[in-house]
Backbone of each chain as ProteinMPNN parsed JSONL, in Angstrom:
{"seq_chain_A": "MRGGNLKVLVVYDITDDSLRLKVAEILKDLGLFRIQKSAFIGEMTSQERENMEEILRRQNLGPSDRIDVFPICDRDLKMHSQIGRGKFGRGPP", "coords_chain_A": {"N_chain_A": [[-221.237, -85.881, -140.848], [-219.958, -85.298, -142.923], [-217.356, -86.128, -145.304], [-214.528, -88.062, -145.808], [-214.637, -91.626, -144.931], [-215.65, -92.998, -142.81], [-217.883, -95.669, -141.485], [-220.136, -96.034, -138.58], [-221.599, -97.496, -136.001], [-224.173, -97.444, -133.728], [-225.351, -98.619, -130.81], [-227.229, -98.61, -127.983], [-228.269, -98.915, -124.643], [-229.532, -97.689, -122.217], [-231.128, -96.614, -119.178], [-232.184, -94.937, -118.316], [-235.38, -92.562, -119.455], [-235.613, -90.595, -120.24], [-233.211, -89.467, -120.088], [-232.263, -91.233, -122.5], [-233.789, -90.473, -124.877], [-232.426, -88.365, -125.516], [-230.031, -88.792, -125.364], [-230.585, -89.97, -127.945], [-231.395, -88.071, -129.608], [-228.699, -86.459, -130.244], [-228.03, -87.873, -131.625], [-229.056, -88.231, -133.675], [-228.56, -85.414, -134.157], [-226.131, -85.199, -135.077], [-226.199, -86.039, -137.47], [-226.57, -89.135, -137.701], [-228.109, -91.66, -138.949], [-231.642, -92.753, -137.836], [-232.075, -97.148, -137.286], [-232.638, -98.664, -135.139], [-234.921, -98.472, -132.07], [-233.145, -97.734, -130.211], [-230.63, -97.673, -132.06], [-228.156, -96.856, -133.611], [-226.722, -95.139, -137.254], [-224.359, -93.48, -138.767], [-222.228, -92.073, -141.507], [-218.884, -90.896, -141.097], [-215.778, -88.642, -140.547], [-213.191, -89.428, -138.792], [-212.699, -87.801, -136.744], [-214.57, -86.657, -136.054], [-216.232, -89.163, -135.035], [-214.577, -89.143, -132.495], [-214.927, -87.035, -131.536], [-217.776, -87.031, -131.245], [-218.195, -89.774, -129.514], [-216.63, -88.284, -126.758], [-218.74, -86.186, -127.184], [-220.693, -88.401, -126.164], [-219.725, -89.67, -123.946], [-219.765, -87.697, -121.615], [-222.088, -87.573, -121.203], [-224.777, -88.286, -118.155], [-224.571, -91.362, -117.274], [-226.214, -93.482, -116.242], [-225.204, -96.609, -113.698], [-225.601, -99.05, -115.339], [-225.655, -98.902, -117.675], [-224.991, -98.778, -121.353], [-222.899, -97.986, -124.139], [-222.637, -98.751, -127.293], [-220.22, -98.215, -129.705], [-219.397, -99.102, -133.247], [-217.17, -99.095, -135.375], [-217.824, -100.262, -138.735], [-217.282, -101.503, -142.005], [-217.219, -101.087, -144.93], [-217.598, -103.577, -146.566], [-218.241, -105.452, -144.743], [-220.83, -103.889, -144.194], [-222.132, -104.967, -146.559], [-222.698, -106.77, -145.846], [-224.524, -107.27, -144.759], [-227.4, -108.03, -142.844], [-230.674, -107.346, -142.728], [-234.03, -108.406, -140.372], [-236.801, -108.96, -140.755], [-239.309, -105.629, -141.158], [-239.667, -103.907, -139.604], [-239.151, -100.478, -139.916], [-237.669, -97.076, -140.002], [-236.697, -93.991, -140.261], [-234.601, -93.312, -142.851], [-231.937, -93.433, -145.408], [-228.788, -95.77, -145.187], [-228.539, -98.936, -143.589]], "CA_chain_A": [[-222.017, -86.599, -142.769], [-219.366, -84.804, -144.07], [-216.21, -86.454, -146.076], [-214.536, -89.722, -144.683], [-215.753, -93.385, -145.572], [-216.393, -94.474, -141.473], [-219.255, -95.419, -141.139], [-220.405, -96.217, -137.063], [-222.822, -98.852, -135.962], [-223.878, -96.776, -132.608], [-225.677, -99.077, -129.965], [-227.186, -98.395, -126.678], [-228.704, -99.558, -123.564], [-230.306, -96.791, -121.308], [-232.399, -97.418, -118.876], [-233.443, -93.485, -118.034], [-236.113, -92.534, -120.763], [-235.122, -89.044, -120.942], [-231.536, -89.821, -121.57], [-232.526, -92.191, -123.583], [-234.055, -89.874, -125.574], [-231.308, -86.753, -125.096], [-228.519, -89.399, -126.618], [-231.027, -90.177, -129.445], [-231.311, -86.556, -130.133], [-227.555, -85.846, -129.964], [-226.873, -89.027, -132.836], [-230.011, -87.428, -134.851], [-228.242, -83.86, -135.057], [-224.79, -85.311, -135.955], [-226.571, -86.677, -138.762], [-226.421, -90.899, -137.834], [-230.007, -92.605, -139.551], [-232.016, -94.345, -136.604], [-232.108, -98.41, -138.038], [-233.652, -99.277, -134.545], [-235.398, -97.403, -131.711], [-231.786, -97.828, -129.452], [-229.438, -98.164, -133.076], [-228.297, -95.537, -135.912], [-226.026, -95.402, -137.839], [-223.8, -93.069, -139.722], [-219.977, -91.76, -141.679], [-218.358, -89.821, -140.137], [-214.14, -89.313, -139.826], [-211.818, -90.344, -137.124], [-212.619, -86.404, -135.771], [-215.691, -86.203, -136.08], [-216.633, -90.217, -134.098], [-213.913, -88.912, -131.614], [-216.163, -85.768, -131.047], [-219.263, -87.728, -130.544], [-217.887, -90.295, -128.185], [-216.586, -87.283, -126.135], [-220.159, -86.053, -126.011], [-221.556, -89.412, -125.332], [-218.741, -89.885, -122.648], [-220.233, -86.779, -121.093], [-223.777, -87.834, -120.647], [-225.124, -88.715, -117.071], [-224.902, -92.591, -117.764], [-226.29, -94.758, -114.987], [-224.451, -97.677, -114.062], [-226.056, -100.367, -115.847], [-226.104, -97.918, -118.252], [-224.136, -98.773, -121.879], [-222.778, -97.042, -125.442], [-220.967, -99.048, -128.26], [-219.36, -97.845, -130.83], [-218.85, -100.222, -134.086], [-217.402, -98.744, -137.223], [-217.983, -101.145, -140.181], [-216.393, -101.532, -143.156], [-217.837, -101.044, -146.268], [-217.415, -104.788, -146.877], [-218.563, -105.631, -143.677], [-222.004, -103.573, -144.431], [-222.733, -105.117, -147.721], [-223.654, -108.58, -145.475], [-225.761, -107.398, -143.349], [-228.893, -108.603, -142.865], [-232.424, -107.381, -141.882], [-235.371, -109.242, -140.77], [-239.029, -108.001, -139.812], [-239.476, -105.159, -141.749], [-239.819, -102.478, -139.236], [-238.028, -99.522, -140.476], [-237.035, -95.96, -139.034], [-235.936, -92.656, -141.397], [-234.039, -93.439, -144.402], [-231.029, -94.53, -146.101], [-228.373, -97.18, -144.976], [-228.552, -99.907, -144.48]], "C_chain_A": [[-220.766, -86.395, -143.057], [-217.621, -85.45, -144.655], [-216.139, -87.794, -144.767], [-215.367, -90.664, -144.566], [-215.708, -93.772, -143.871], [-217.577, -94.489, -141.2], [-219.585, -96.374, -139.961], [-222.4, -96.651, -137.291], [-223.222, -97.617, -134.068], [-225.042, -97.442, -131.728], [-225.647, -98.87, -128.545], [-227.953, -98.986, -125.902], [-229.258, -98.538, -122.572], [-230.993, -96.585, -120.841], [-233.376, -96.149, -118.26], [-234.366, -93.173, -119.271], [-235.837, -91.182, -120.79], [-233.391, -88.629, -121.072], [-231.549, -90.15, -122.222], [-232.549, -91.472, -125.455], [-233.285, -88.913, -125.876], [-230.133, -87.657, -125.845], [-229.015, -89.615, -128.321], [-231.206, -88.69, -130.741], [-229.999, -85.904, -130.142], [-227.02, -86.922, -131.689], [-227.984, -88.136, -134.029], [-229.048, -86.669, -135.241], [-226.903, -84.0, -135.106], [-224.978, -86.122, -137.313], [-226.625, -87.947, -139.063], [-228.343, -90.521, -138.541], [-230.403, -93.474, -138.69], [-232.401, -95.437, -137.906], [-233.197, -98.596, -137.113], [-233.946, -98.002, -133.931], [-233.704, -97.056, -131.072], [-230.659, -97.951, -130.933], [-229.313, -96.67, -133.564], [-227.405, -95.698, -135.987], [-225.453, -95.019, -139.306], [-222.321, -93.087, -140.513], [-219.925, -90.774, -141.199], [-217.006, -89.981, -140.369], [-214.227, -89.224, -139.228], [-212.309, -89.576, -135.934], [-213.854, -86.892, -134.952], [-216.664, -88.004, -135.102], [-215.54, -89.875, -132.804], [-214.917, -87.852, -130.429], [-217.184, -86.448, -131.145], [-218.623, -88.414, -129.506], [-217.707, -89.4, -126.845], [-217.958, -86.756, -125.472], [-221.162, -87.274, -125.114], [-220.745, -89.237, -123.303], [-219.777, -88.75, -121.329], [-221.908, -87.178, -120.371], [-224.05, -88.607, -119.216], [-225.349, -90.626, -117.205], [-225.399, -93.199, -116.732], [-225.281, -96.044, -115.054], [-224.401, -98.909, -114.583], [-226.122, -99.857, -117.338], [-224.919, -98.383, -119.844], [-224.282, -98.138, -123.455], [-222.024, -98.506, -125.568], [-221.022, -98.93, -129.33], [-219.037, -99.013, -131.638], [-218.567, -99.448, -135.28], [-217.237, -100.648, -137.609], [-217.335, -100.684, -141.121], [-217.865, -101.221, -144.214], [-218.25, -102.822, -146.712], [-218.186, -105.707, -145.85], [-220.758, -105.294, -144.005], [-222.687, -104.055, -145.29], [-223.028, -106.79, -147.219], [-223.912, -108.019, -144.379], [-227.036, -107.642, -143.61], [-229.707, -108.126, -142.044], [-233.211, -108.154, -141.63], [-236.147, -108.545, -140.092], [-238.794, -107.056, -140.893], [-239.944, -103.782, -141.189], [-238.933, -101.704, -140.194], [-238.318, -97.892, -139.848], [-236.476, -95.036, -139.673], [-235.492, -93.367, -141.911], [-232.792, -93.541, -143.556], [-230.239, -95.372, -145.317], [-228.528, -97.512, -143.472], [-229.574, -99.896, -144.746]], "O_chain_A": [[-220.231, -87.392, -143.54], [-216.696, -84.876, -144.08], [-216.767, -88.236, -143.805], [-216.541, -90.63, -144.2], [-215.736, -94.984, -143.656], [-218.271, -93.573, -140.761], [-219.362, -97.561, -140.2], [-223.439, -96.444, -137.918], [-222.251, -97.163, -133.462], [-226.031, -96.721, -131.859], [-224.623, -98.882, -127.863], [-228.562, -99.866, -126.51], [-229.494, -99.338, -121.666], [-231.977, -96.233, -121.492], [-234.554, -96.141, -117.901], [-233.91, -93.698, -120.286], [-235.96, -90.755, -121.938], [-232.704, -87.889, -121.776], [-230.854, -89.646, -123.105], [-231.943, -91.674, -126.507], [-233.673, -88.47, -126.957], [-229.452, -87.223, -126.774], [-228.394, -89.525, -129.38], [-231.16, -88.483, -131.953], [-230.065, -84.679, -130.043], [-226.099, -86.747, -132.487], [-227.594, -87.544, -135.035], [-228.517, -86.847, -136.337], [-226.288, -82.937, -135.186], [-224.122, -86.675, -138.003], [-226.711, -88.297, -140.24], [-229.208, -89.646, -138.541], [-229.944, -94.607, -138.543], [-232.811, -95.107, -139.019], [-234.361, -98.704, -137.5], [-233.684, -96.892, -134.395], [-233.12, -96.084, -131.552], [-229.623, -98.509, -130.571], [-230.091, -95.743, -133.788], [-226.801, -96.326, -135.117], [-225.654, -95.543, -140.401], [-221.433, -93.896, -140.245], [-220.749, -89.906, -140.91], [-216.617, -91.146, -140.459], [-215.27, -88.905, -138.657], [-212.43, -89.963, -134.772], [-214.054, -87.304, -133.81], [-217.755, -87.775, -134.581], [-215.837, -90.629, -131.878], [-215.337, -87.888, -129.273], [-217.832, -85.436, -130.881], [-218.419, -87.75, -128.489], [-218.45, -89.63, -125.891], [-218.354, -86.729, -124.306], [-221.888, -87.235, -124.121], [-221.096, -88.902, -122.172], [-220.341, -89.213, -120.337], [-222.487, -86.998, -119.299], [-223.455, -89.682, -119.146], [-226.517, -91.016, -117.208], [-224.408, -93.578, -116.108], [-224.704, -96.446, -116.064], [-223.498, -99.731, -114.426], [-226.723, -100.564, -118.147], [-223.753, -98.325, -119.454], [-225.363, -97.844, -123.964], [-221.325, -99.162, -124.797], [-221.853, -99.504, -130.033], [-218.476, -99.955, -131.078], [-219.432, -99.142, -136.1], [-216.806, -101.668, -137.071], [-216.829, -99.562, -141.134], [-219.086, -101.198, -144.066], [-219.359, -103.045, -147.195], [-218.734, -106.721, -146.284], [-221.657, -106.135, -144.015], [-223.895, -103.841, -145.2], [-223.423, -107.725, -147.915], [-223.545, -108.287, -143.236], [-227.609, -107.394, -144.671], [-229.656, -108.32, -140.83], [-233.427, -108.923, -142.567], [-236.12, -107.772, -139.134], [-238.034, -107.51, -141.748], [-240.41, -102.837, -141.824], [-238.178, -102.178, -141.043], [-239.348, -97.729, -139.194], [-235.276, -95.308, -139.701], [-235.866, -94.494, -141.587], [-232.477, -93.637, -142.37], [-230.961, -95.944, -144.5], [-228.613, -96.765, -142.496], [-230.003, -100.688, -145.585]]}, "seq_chain_B": "MRGGNLKVLVVYDITDDSLRLKVAEILKDLGLFRIQKSAFIGEMTSQERENMEEILRRQNLGPSDRIDVFPICDRDLKMHSQIGRGKFGRGPP", "coords_chain_B": {"N_chain_B": [[-220.674, -121.641, -132.337], [-218.462, -122.961, -132.773], [-215.493, -123.196, -133.884], [-214.738, -121.435, -137.808], [-214.358, -117.395, -138.669], [-215.648, -115.607, -138.593], [-217.661, -112.975, -136.9], [-220.309, -111.699, -135.685], [-223.11, -109.498, -134.855], [-225.543, -108.952, -133.444], [-228.489, -106.913, -133.523], [-231.531, -106.095, -131.908], [-235.087, -104.553, -132.076], [-238.029, -105.43, -130.833], [-241.095, -105.025, -130.068], [-242.981, -107.066, -128.546], [-242.516, -108.366, -125.06], [-242.685, -111.112, -124.85], [-241.776, -112.268, -126.874], [-239.656, -110.911, -127.864], [-237.922, -111.827, -124.861], [-237.65, -114.4, -126.131], [-236.586, -114.419, -128.522], [-233.842, -113.276, -127.364], [-233.332, -116.084, -125.574], [-232.682, -117.734, -127.838], [-231.218, -116.65, -129.18], [-228.66, -116.497, -127.195], [-228.965, -119.801, -127.019], [-227.073, -120.082, -129.064], [-225.144, -119.389, -128.762], [-223.815, -116.931, -127.802], [-222.988, -114.132, -127.183], [-224.347, -111.561, -124.695], [-224.589, -108.386, -125.098], [-225.579, -106.482, -124.634], [-229.475, -105.117, -122.959], [-230.537, -105.971, -126.04], [-228.309, -107.075, -127.256], [-226.284, -108.944, -128.849], [-223.497, -110.81, -129.572], [-221.509, -112.427, -131.534], [-219.237, -115.405, -132.473], [-219.49, -117.273, -135.408], [-219.67, -119.88, -138.202], [-220.576, -119.415, -141.601], [-222.146, -121.049, -141.979], [-223.937, -121.229, -139.797], [-224.557, -118.887, -139.508], [-226.763, -118.622, -140.915], [-228.132, -120.522, -140.525], [-229.049, -119.192, -137.897], [-230.584, -116.881, -138.529], [-232.716, -117.997, -140.326], [-233.368, -119.083, -138.047], [-234.986, -117.092, -136.851], [-235.818, -115.438, -138.591], [-238.254, -117.308, -138.559], [-239.62, -116.51, -136.779], [-242.82, -114.652, -134.789], [-242.451, -111.762, -136.054], [-242.916, -108.66, -135.26], [-245.329, -105.886, -136.701], [-243.715, -103.69, -136.614], [-241.254, -104.301, -136.268], [-237.558, -105.606, -135.425], [-234.425, -107.242, -136.663], [-231.278, -107.224, -136.974], [-228.377, -107.958, -138.419], [-225.136, -107.68, -138.904], [-222.225, -108.619, -139.673], [-219.237, -108.332, -138.574], [-215.68, -107.563, -139.141], [-212.624, -108.349, -137.439], [-210.845, -106.359, -137.787], [-212.729, -104.362, -137.71], [-213.783, -104.958, -134.636], [-211.8, -104.296, -133.006], [-211.625, -101.658, -133.139], [-213.434, -100.84, -131.954], [-215.57, -98.858, -129.347], [-216.289, -99.327, -125.82], [-219.075, -97.039, -124.199], [-219.69, -96.227, -120.921], [-220.454, -98.254, -118.014], [-221.743, -100.376, -118.135], [-222.83, -103.357, -117.678], [-222.82, -106.943, -119.611], [-223.514, -110.148, -118.908], [-220.093, -112.5, -120.262], [-217.457, -112.25, -122.343], [-216.198, -111.471, -125.482], [-217.157, -107.912, -127.286]], "CA_chain_B": [[-219.39, -121.048, -131.953], [-217.251, -123.47, -133.12], [-214.616, -123.205, -136.304], [-214.859, -120.02, -138.74], [-213.989, -116.573, -137.992], [-217.373, -114.394, -138.816], [-217.933, -112.256, -135.847], [-221.453, -111.293, -135.755], [-223.444, -108.234, -133.978], [-227.25, -108.925, -133.603], [-229.029, -106.183, -132.304], [-233.151, -106.443, -132.086], [-236.075, -104.373, -131.421], [-238.844, -106.041, -130.832], [-242.365, -104.605, -128.973], [-243.617, -107.926, -127.707], [-242.116, -108.746, -124.061], [-242.194, -112.308, -124.621], [-240.692, -112.421, -128.746], [-237.818, -110.282, -127.492], [-237.315, -112.508, -124.33], [-237.458, -116.164, -127.3], [-234.904, -114.299, -129.91], [-232.567, -113.626, -126.59], [-233.023, -117.405, -125.678], [-232.083, -118.317, -128.856], [-228.903, -116.523, -129.192], [-227.635, -117.503, -125.926], [-228.455, -121.145, -127.088], [-226.894, -120.421, -130.003], [-223.538, -119.126, -127.961], [-223.983, -115.491, -128.526], [-222.464, -112.877, -126.176], [-225.409, -110.441, -124.498], [-223.551, -107.739, -124.608], [-226.4, -105.396, -123.899], [-229.92, -106.25, -123.471], [-231.033, -106.069, -127.455], [-226.958, -106.87, -128.918], [-225.555, -109.683, -128.741], [-222.568, -110.509, -130.561], [-220.503, -113.534, -131.378], [-218.448, -116.074, -133.823], [-220.236, -118.507, -136.022], [-219.006, -119.518, -139.318], [-221.75, -118.795, -142.456], [-223.312, -121.803, -142.183], [-224.414, -120.741, -138.951], [-225.029, -118.001, -139.58], [-227.312, -118.898, -141.781], [-229.282, -121.618, -139.935], [-229.429, -118.361, -136.996], [-231.628, -116.139, -140.151], [-233.524, -118.67, -140.792], [-234.53, -119.685, -137.021], [-234.86, -115.953, -136.525], [-236.973, -115.271, -139.883], [-239.365, -118.159, -138.481], [-240.509, -115.692, -135.963], [-243.62, -114.31, -135.858], [-242.18, -110.392, -135.669], [-244.364, -107.635, -135.48], [-244.793, -105.067, -138.052], [-242.582, -102.838, -136.061], [-240.186, -105.378, -135.413], [-236.299, -105.895, -136.692], [-233.71, -107.694, -136.133], [-230.523, -106.523, -138.127], [-226.976, -108.947, -138.569], [-224.043, -107.194, -138.936], [-221.147, -109.333, -139.145], [-218.343, -107.194, -137.846], [-214.588, -108.127, -138.729], [-211.211, -108.225, -136.081], [-210.334, -104.858, -137.421], [-213.156, -103.139, -137.071], [-213.683, -105.094, -133.744], [-210.54, -103.256, -132.146], [-211.799, -100.137, -133.251], [-214.612, -100.535, -131.352], [-215.999, -98.437, -128.292], [-217.761, -99.04, -125.452], [-219.141, -96.13, -123.239], [-220.555, -96.281, -120.085], [-220.029, -99.015, -117.364], [-223.371, -101.381, -118.387], [-221.998, -105.362, -118.169], [-223.693, -108.083, -119.599], [-222.325, -111.793, -119.366], [-219.056, -111.897, -120.67], [-216.586, -111.849, -123.188], [-215.903, -110.075, -126.327], [-215.94, -106.524, -127.103]], "C_chain_B": [[-217.876, -121.935, -132.253], [-217.033, -123.209, -134.875], [-215.219, -121.544, -136.433], [-214.398, -118.814, -137.595], [-215.163, -115.035, -138.101], [-217.323, -113.75, -137.577], [-218.908, -111.338, -136.258], [-222.407, -110.49, -134.709], [-225.396, -108.084, -135.039], [-227.757, -107.787, -132.571], [-230.961, -106.076, -132.804], [-234.028, -105.32, -131.665], [-237.547, -104.63, -132.119], [-240.222, -105.199, -129.663], [-242.548, -105.195, -128.578], [-242.188, -108.975, -126.949], [-241.663, -110.411, -124.622], [-241.667, -112.831, -125.606], [-239.573, -112.329, -128.013], [-237.322, -111.696, -126.693], [-236.622, -114.175, -124.654], [-236.247, -115.217, -127.8], [-233.767, -113.122, -128.397], [-232.345, -114.997, -126.111], [-232.264, -117.775, -126.515], [-231.144, -118.028, -129.064], [-228.227, -116.359, -128.528], [-228.322, -119.205, -125.895], [-227.471, -121.31, -127.635], [-224.638, -120.068, -130.044], [-223.543, -117.996, -128.363], [-223.28, -115.085, -127.664], [-224.023, -112.358, -125.868], [-223.95, -109.048, -123.974], [-224.709, -105.949, -123.626], [-228.183, -105.882, -124.187], [-231.084, -106.509, -124.475], [-229.693, -106.497, -127.789], [-226.464, -108.527, -128.147], [-224.262, -110.128, -129.625], [-221.672, -112.146, -130.07], [-220.264, -114.439, -133.166], [-219.154, -117.045, -134.393], [-219.544, -118.479, -138.2], [-220.787, -119.91, -140.268], [-223.042, -119.795, -142.52], [-224.073, -121.646, -140.708], [-224.863, -119.847, -138.611], [-226.462, -117.758, -140.429], [-228.378, -119.668, -141.162], [-229.548, -120.373, -138.657], [-230.744, -117.518, -137.777], [-232.836, -116.991, -140.347], [-234.407, -119.157, -139.528], [-234.996, -117.786, -136.539], [-236.217, -115.439, -137.509], [-238.383, -116.219, -139.434], [-239.967, -117.421, -137.165], [-241.222, -115.003, -135.741], [-243.762, -112.636, -135.25], [-243.818, -109.901, -136.399], [-243.973, -106.634, -136.213], [-243.863, -104.626, -137.532], [-241.15, -103.367, -135.945], [-239.013, -105.509, -136.385], [-235.667, -105.942, -136.183], [-232.559, -107.369, -137.167], [-228.905, -107.477, -137.269], [-226.1, -108.055, -139.187], [-223.018, -108.191, -139.084], [-220.166, -108.265, -139.167], [-216.456, -107.707, -138.322], [-213.706, -107.838, -137.861], [-211.256, -106.495, -136.035], [-210.774, -103.745, -137.087], [-213.848, -103.347, -135.759], [-212.758, -104.69, -132.871], [-211.295, -102.047, -132.525], [-212.784, -99.925, -132.543], [-214.457, -99.885, -129.421], [-216.441, -98.825, -127.569], [-217.903, -97.072, -124.024], [-220.481, -96.102, -122.368], [-219.849, -97.897, -119.341], [-220.749, -100.243, -116.988], [-222.385, -102.977, -118.758], [-222.652, -105.761, -118.502], [-223.011, -109.25, -119.767], [-220.969, -111.487, -119.514], [-218.727, -112.014, -121.731], [-216.607, -111.599, -124.434], [-216.939, -109.277, -126.323], [-215.604, -106.876, -125.779]], "O_chain_B": [[-216.699, -121.651, -132.033], [-217.566, -123.109, -135.98], [-215.81, -120.794, -135.656], [-214.17, -118.925, -136.39], [-215.203, -113.874, -137.695], [-216.466, -114.406, -136.986], [-218.662, -110.373, -136.982], [-222.404, -110.987, -133.583], [-225.977, -107.676, -136.044], [-227.576, -107.693, -131.357], [-231.39, -106.002, -133.955], [-233.644, -104.975, -130.547], [-238.049, -104.32, -133.2], [-239.963, -104.923, -128.491], [-242.586, -104.765, -127.425], [-241.372, -109.742, -127.461], [-240.497, -110.785, -124.754], [-241.036, -113.875, -125.437], [-238.772, -113.178, -127.62], [-236.639, -112.552, -127.255], [-235.779, -114.861, -124.076], [-235.087, -115.37, -127.418], [-233.014, -112.248, -128.826], [-231.158, -115.323, -126.148], [-231.147, -118.179, -126.192], [-230.16, -118.757, -129.184], [-227.077, -116.053, -128.844], [-228.21, -119.838, -124.845], [-226.72, -122.23, -127.311], [-223.628, -120.295, -130.71], [-223.214, -117.912, -129.546], [-222.704, -116.049, -127.161], [-224.902, -112.671, -126.671], [-223.046, -108.89, -123.153], [-224.612, -105.08, -122.76], [-228.492, -106.642, -125.105], [-232.176, -107.002, -124.192], [-229.618, -106.336, -129.007], [-226.426, -108.866, -126.964], [-224.212, -109.433, -130.64], [-221.373, -112.699, -129.011], [-220.73, -114.286, -134.295], [-219.501, -117.875, -133.552], [-219.211, -117.607, -139.003], [-221.787, -120.444, -139.788], [-224.218, -119.643, -142.85], [-225.149, -122.239, -140.781], [-225.535, -119.728, -137.587], [-227.058, -116.681, -140.455], [-229.546, -119.34, -141.37], [-230.67, -120.652, -138.234], [-231.886, -117.732, -137.371], [-233.935, -116.465, -140.525], [-235.585, -119.511, -139.587], [-235.424, -117.773, -135.385], [-237.344, -115.147, -137.109], [-239.478, -115.905, -139.903], [-240.898, -117.994, -136.599], [-240.882, -113.993, -136.357], [-244.595, -112.21, -134.449], [-244.783, -110.185, -137.108], [-242.807, -106.335, -136.47], [-242.82, -105.147, -137.928], [-240.147, -102.771, -135.552], [-239.102, -105.539, -137.613], [-235.563, -105.213, -135.197], [-232.96, -107.238, -138.323], [-228.554, -107.566, -136.092], [-226.54, -107.635, -140.257], [-223.115, -108.842, -138.043], [-220.396, -107.279, -139.867], [-216.022, -108.409, -137.409], [-214.004, -106.784, -137.298], [-211.483, -105.684, -135.137], [-210.277, -102.727, -136.604], [-214.522, -102.394, -135.367], [-213.126, -104.817, -131.703], [-211.464, -101.417, -131.481], [-213.136, -98.752, -132.417], [-213.657, -100.248, -128.558], [-217.568, -99.095, -127.985], [-217.084, -96.404, -123.392], [-221.668, -96.017, -122.683], [-218.985, -98.56, -119.914], [-220.576, -100.958, -116.0], [-221.658, -103.401, -119.656], [-223.711, -105.346, -118.033], [-222.096, -109.425, -120.573], [-220.52, -110.438, -119.052], [-219.672, -111.916, -122.513], [-217.808, -111.348, -124.53], [-217.829, -109.575, -125.527], [-214.773, -106.215, -125.157]]}, "name": "protein", "num_of_chains": 2, "seq": "MRGGNLKVLVVYDITDDSLRLKVAEILKDLGLFRIQKSAFIGEMTSQERENMEEILRRQNLGPSDRIDVFPICDRDLKMHSQIGRGKFGRGPPMRGGNLKVLVVYDITDDSLRLKVAEILKDLGLFRIQKSAFIGEMTSQERENMEEILRRQNLGPSDRIDVFPICDRDLKMHSQIGRGKFGRGPP"}
């Protein structure tokens, strides 16, 4: 979360409960904000993004598991909509 | 999915099974592609996006439910990463 202005959205679909919790912990530890049970958003440098993806790739994902990392520019983030009042954590968006 | 070049990612966190399934059906019917159990992506005009959000707002979401709609420009979509081999449906990304 230091420097850089690359915002990334990380969304995952992981079947195993303990692995799913582990991935959530990894993302929290990397300074991302939780916006949904399985979605985090954060700001990081390209190098930090690479490191994060390397850590995520090392996890023992099942055959139907998937993690998607989307960079989102500020312009797009401004056009984000939230429907429903569910709230996780703090911070953007 | 006709015209326009606004790509949107829709990610949701809905507790009730039947409502979650209903939202998935709505998004499929609107022509979006499923990329995860609770994430769809599609291309639509601004008007189609407004209509979609209006339909989603009419659903009886619970207090902790939340649907996030992120426009994603082509430049950002190109920098998208997928980790894991889980695959839903067809189409981008």
